[in-house]
C-alpha positions as CSV (number, residue, x, y, z in Angstrom):
1,L,64.7,130.2,185.1
2,A,63.3,126.0,184.3
3,S,66.7,124.2,185.0
4,V,66.9,122.0,181.5
5,V,69.3,118.3,182.0
6,L,70.2,117.1,178.8
7,A,70.0,113.1,179.0
8,A,73.0,112.1,177.9
9,P,74.3,110.9,174.1
10,V,72.7,107.3,173.1
11,A,74.4,105.3,169.3
12,I,72.3,103.8,167.4
13,P,74.2,100.9,165.3
14,V,73.2,100.6,161.7
15,P,72.7,97.6,160.2
16,G,76.0,96.6,158.4
17,G,77.4,100.0,159.2
18,G,80.3,98.5,160.3
19,G,83.7,100.5,160.1
20,G,81.8,103.3,159.3
21,I,79.3,105.3,156.7
22,G,78.7,108.1,155.3
23,F,75.1,109.7,154.6
24,D,74.2,113.7,153.8
25,D,71.5,114.7,155.7
26,I,68.5,113.6,158.1
27,V,64.7,114.3,157.4
28,Y,61.7,113.5,160.1
29,S,58.6,112.2,157.9
30,A,55.4,113.9,160.4
31,P,52.4,111.0,158.6
32,L,55.4,107.6,159.5
33,H,56.1,108.9,161.9
34,R,60.0,108.5,161.1
35,F,63.3,109.6,161.0
36,V,64.6,108.5,157.7
37,I,68.0,107.9,157.9
38,P,70.3,107.9,154.5
39,G,72.5,104.1,155.1
40,G,75.5,105.0,153.1
41,R,77.6,102.3,151.6
42,T,74.7,99.8,152.8
43,G,72.8,100.3,150.0
44,S,69.8,100.9,152.3
45,V,67.5,103.9,153.7
46,F,66.5,103.7,156.9
47,L,63.1,104.2,159.0
48,M,64.2,105.0,162.5
49,D,60.8,105.5,165.7
50,G,61.8,107.5,167.5
51,A,60.2,106.6,171.1
52,T,61.4,103.0,170.5
53,R,64.5,104.0,168.5
54,R,64.4,100.9,166.1
55,L,65.3,101.0,162.9
56,E,63.5,99.4,159.2
57,S,65.2,98.9,156.3
58,L,64.1,99.6,153.1
59,G,65.6,99.2,149.4
60,S,68.1,97.5,148.4
61,L,71.2,99.6,146.5
62,S,73.9,99.9,145.4
63,K,76.3,98.3,148.1
64,L,80.0,98.7,148.9
65,P,82.5,96.7,151.6
66,T,84.5,99.6,152.6
67,W,83.9,103.2,154.1
68,K,86.3,105.3,152.0
69,G,85.0,108.7,154.0
70,G,82.8,111.4,153.7
71,H,79.6,111.1,152.2
72,G,80.2,110.3,149.1
73,Q,78.7,107.1,148.4
74,S,76.2,105.4,147.9
75,V,72.6,105.9,149.8
76,T,73.5,109.7,151.1
77,S,69.9,111.3,151.1
78,A,66.1,110.6,151.3
79,D,62.9,112.1,151.3
80,V,59.3,111.4,152.0
81,G,56.0,111.9,150.4
82,R,52.7,110.0,149.3
83,G,54.1,107.1,150.7
84,T,56.9,106.8,149.2
85,V,60.6,107.3,149.8
86,F,63.0,109.4,147.4
87,V,66.3,108.5,147.3
88,V,69.2,109.0,145.5
89,D,72.7,106.5,145.3
90,R,75.6,108.8,145.0
91,T,77.3,105.4,143.5
92,T,75.1,104.6,140.5
93,R,73.6,108.6,139.9
94,R,70.2,107.5,140.2
95,L,66.9,108.6,141.9
96,V,64.8,105.7,143.6
97,A,61.5,105.9,143.9
98,L,60.9,103.0,147.1
99,P,56.9,102.7,148.9
100,A,57.3,102.6,152.0
101,D,55.5,100.1,153.7
102,G,58.2,97.6,151.6
103,K,55.3,96.3,149.1
104,G,54.5,97.3,145.6
105,T,56.9,98.0,142.6
106,P,60.0,100.7,143.1
107,A,60.4,103.1,140.5
108,E,64.4,104.7,139.6
109,A,65.5,107.0,137.3
110,S,68.9,108.0,135.7
111,L,70.6,111.4,136.7
112,A,72.5,114.0,134.2
113,S,75.0,114.4,137.6
114,G,75.8,113.6,141.1
115,P,73.4,113.6,143.0
116,D,73.1,116.2,146.8
117,Y,70.7,116.4,148.2
118,V,66.3,115.4,147.3
119,R,63.6,116.8,148.1
120,W,59.7,116.0,147.9
121,V,57.8,119.2,146.3
122,E,53.8,117.4,148.0
123,P,52.6,121.4,145.7
124,T,53.6,120.1,142.5
125,G,54.2,116.5,142.8
126,E,57.5,116.2,141.8
127,V,61.0,115.3,143.5
128,W,63.8,118.0,143.0
129,V,67.4,116.5,143.4
130,T,70.1,119.2,144.1
131,E,73.5,118.4,141.6
132,P,76.5,120.9,142.4
133,D,79.5,119.6,139.6
134,A,76.0,120.4,137.1
135,E,75.5,123.6,138.9
136,A,72.1,122.7,139.0
137,I,68.5,121.3,140.2
138,E,66.9,118.3,138.0
139,I,63.3,118.4,138.2
140,F,61.3,114.6,138.1
141,R,57.8,114.5,137.9
142,F,56.4,111.1,140.2
143,D,53.6,109.5,138.8
144,P,52.3,106.6,141.5
145,K,50.5,104.2,139.5
146,A,50.5,100.8,139.9
147,R,54.0,100.8,138.0
148,P,55.2,104.2,139.4
149,A,57.4,106.7,137.2
150,L,60.1,109.2,137.7
151,V,60.3,111.0,134.5
152,Q,62.5,114.1,134.2
153,S,60.9,117.4,133.6
154,G,63.3,120.7,134.0
155,R,66.2,122.1,135.2
156,I,67.2,124.9,137.1
157,A,70.2,126.8,136.8
158,I,71.9,127.9,140.1
159,A,75.3,130.1,139.4
160,D,77.6,129.0,142.1
161,G,75.8,125.7,143.9
162,P,73.3,124.5,145.2
163,E,73.8,123.7,148.3
164,S,71.2,121.9,150.7
165,L,67.8,122.4,149.8
166,V,64.5,122.7,151.9
167,V,60.8,123.1,150.6
168,D,57.7,125.5,152.0
169,P,55.5,123.9,150.4
170,E,52.9,126.0,152.4
171,H,54.0,129.6,150.5
172,G,55.0,127.8,147.1
173,R,58.7,128.2,147.5
174,A,62.4,126.2,148.1
175,F,65.7,127.6,149.3
176,T,69.0,127.0,148.5
177,N,72.6,128.0,148.6
178,T,75.5,128.9,146.8
179,W,78.4,127.4,148.4
180,H,79.8,131.3,149.2
181,D,77.7,134.3,151.3
182,Q,74.2,134.1,149.0
183,T,70.6,132.1,149.8
184,L,67.8,131.8,147.1
185,G,64.3,131.4,147.0
186,I,63.1,129.8,144.0
187,A,59.6,129.7,143.0
188,L,58.3,126.1,143.1
189,R,55.5,126.1,140.2
190,E,57.6,128.7,138.4
191,R,60.4,126.9,138.8
192,S,62.0,130.1,138.4
193,V,64.5,132.2,141.3
194,T,62.8,135.2,142.8
195,G,64.6,136.2,145.4
196,R,68.1,136.6,146.6
197,W,70.2,137.0,150.0
198,S,73.1,138.2,151.3
199,N,73.6,134.9,154.0
200,G,76.6,136.4,156.4
201,C,79.0,133.5,155.7
202,K,82.1,132.9,153.6
203,G,81.3,129.4,153.2
204,A,77.1,128.6,153.1
205,R,76.0,125.4,153.7
206,G,73.6,123.9,156.1
207,L,70.1,126.2,155.6
208,D,66.7,125.7,157.1
209,V,64.0,127.7,157.2
210,D,60.4,129.1,159.7
211,R,57.9,129.0,157.8
212,T,56.3,131.0,160.6
213,R,58.2,134.2,161.2
214,G,59.9,133.9,156.9
215,L,63.1,133.3,158.8
216,L,65.9,131.4,156.8
217,L,68.7,129.5,159.1
218,V,71.7,129.8,157.3
219,G,74.8,127.3,158.1
220,C,78.4,128.8,157.6
221,A,81.8,126.4,156.8
222,E,83.7,128.9,158.9
223,G,81.7,128.5,162.2
224,A,78.9,130.1,162.1
225,V,74.7,130.4,162.3
226,T,73.2,133.4,161.0
227,V,69.5,134.4,160.8
228,I,68.2,136.1,157.1
229,D,64.4,138.2,157.6
230,T,62.9,137.2,154.7
231,S,60.0,139.5,155.5
232,G,62.0,142.6,154.8
233,K,64.7,143.1,153.0
234,G,66.0,139.9,153.3
235,R,68.7,141.6,156.0
236,V,70.6,139.6,158.4
237,A,68.9,139.8,161.5
238,A,71.0,137.0,163.8
239,H,75.2,135.6,164.2
240,A,76.5,133.5,166.7
241,S,79.6,131.7,166.1
242,T,79.3,128.1,166.2
């Protein structure tokens, strides 16, 4: 077996983050070759070059002077699509579309409830925002004209959820969890729940998908990770403690 050497972790300071910030997720944009990092109470989203670890600040949303702990202040989730960074601001309950190159006109829209995750849906040109308090995913159509616009265009009810959201555009579906023991598959164009699987968790949280093998990886709040095989009958194919 080849030996593996892990490098020592490196801290990357976030501008304006002294005293702490909170954010909910980090995504990687292959077209931009950048990590997309929500800046929490700093009011900015940051694009980070993985090689140089240089941070580029983007946008100016709600700012707060101190961190209250957790990840409920200002910019907490972001995603990228068609040269645009989509950001949710928990403090103002707004969805904002920022040109990734820092040029042009931003667009924004009010949200019906407090946001959690935001995800770009390439096949439909939409932005999906999870809103756990409303037990729903709110959907916006993005119009990237000279004056871009975000227009509310739909809603998907998710009882006891939604927690986390991952999009599989190649297969026309998305996945989300309930807060307990279920993972759901959603058809992107029909906006309907097409699959429901027991995930082996007591409290389901994070979620990711192996788009090649049809496997769902679910993080459990009680300290575990499980794998659901959606190509069969949705059985729990693996379980490990964390």
